[in-house]
C-alpha positions, 0 to 999 in steps of 0.5 A: 499499499502506498501511504507517503511521498517517500514510499512513492519514491521507493515503490516500483512504478505501477500503471492504472489504465484509463479510457480516453473518451472522444470528449477528451476526458480520462475515465478510470476505474476505482473501488470504494468500500468494495463498490467499483465505479467508473470516474473521470480523473479531473485535475480541475475539480478540486474535490472528489465527487460522486453521483447520488446513485453511486454514493447510495450504493456504498455500505458505509459513509459518515457525514461530517458536521461541516461542509464545503463551498466551492465555485465552478470555474464559471462562478457557479456556487456549490454548497456541498455536504462532506462525507467520509468513506472507507477503503478508497482504492485507485490502482495501488493507491489505497486510502482507509478513509477519504473525504468526498461529496456527492451531487444529484446529477446524471453523468451518463453512466459515469459515477463521479469525478476523482480530483487531484487531491487523491494523488497529491502525495505521489508524482504521477504521469498521464501517458497518452501514448499507452493510455495509462496513469502511471505512479512514478518513483525516483528512477522514472522521474529521473528518466523523464527529466532527461527529455522533458520540458519543465513547467513550474506549477502553482498549487491552490490548496483550499482548507486542505479539502480541495486542490487545483493547479496552475501555470503561466502562459503567454497569450498572443505574446502580449499578456502573461496569464495564469491558467488552470490545468484541467483534464476535466475541461474537455477536448480542445477547450481553451477558456480565457476570462472575457475581460481580456478580450479588448487587450487581445484585440477581440471585439465581441460585437464582430459577428463575422469573427466572434460567435456569442453563445449562452450555456446552461449549467448541468447542475443548475439550469438557472445559471447561464454563462455567456461565451464568446468563441473565436480563434486565438493566434498563439499560446505558449508556456511562459518559462518554456516557450517551446510548449506552444500552440497556434491558431486554436479555438478559444472561448472568452467567458464572462465571470470566469474565476480564473484568468483562464482554463486549458485542457491538458492533452495538447501540452504533450503526449506524456505529462508528469505531475510532480506536485511535491516539487511543484512542477510539470514535466512535459514530453512532446 
């Protein structure tokens, strides 16, 4: 059983297969208190969430006295009850107790979302070549360092209950913005706060270049987000400009709580998350 970061460094590398969905999301299998489910691995989720239907299958859970208020990236507020569950296992990671929440939502047969919090103590790699999530040790990290680009990470810990990660990007070589790295964003998702449109030369009234959309929340239909879609000429990692992409679809979003959000897959085919050292190792 893996229990500490030090143990993770000494433990043989282990691999957890994932299914890469057409939507760009990563689907993994995990077991909670003997009940197996299919979950999205979501580095932008903050907290692990189950659907109500999966949560109700668990033979044991304990509600905590306190709760947690979080915000989706679009500013939508979520007031969550917190629960302790037993025997959470993802590959070789086993936790006797884990803190989770649940929502009464239909995810189309998916049982919930596993957040980065579960893996924060161990360096791990998302390998899109093999479609595996690999738990690393010191040797595999050293191997990755030889060929990978290194991007500094900023970690946002919220009350030791939720964890999200960020790094800085140059946008059109004119603005330096801090973006959330979100494996749950979906395929080809690049979102930037709408307040930067003018500085980036985007006119929301130009209907030939910009399309205006309104999107209802999956959780609260009364919450509507305004989105302006167009093309972004260039995006590059601030400290590592070789990690870049050009002429991409971009969404400028009102009320975004971050400078921006991006999906992970474009960064490289093999991406190592070394959270203890606050860095991302990217092999392209």
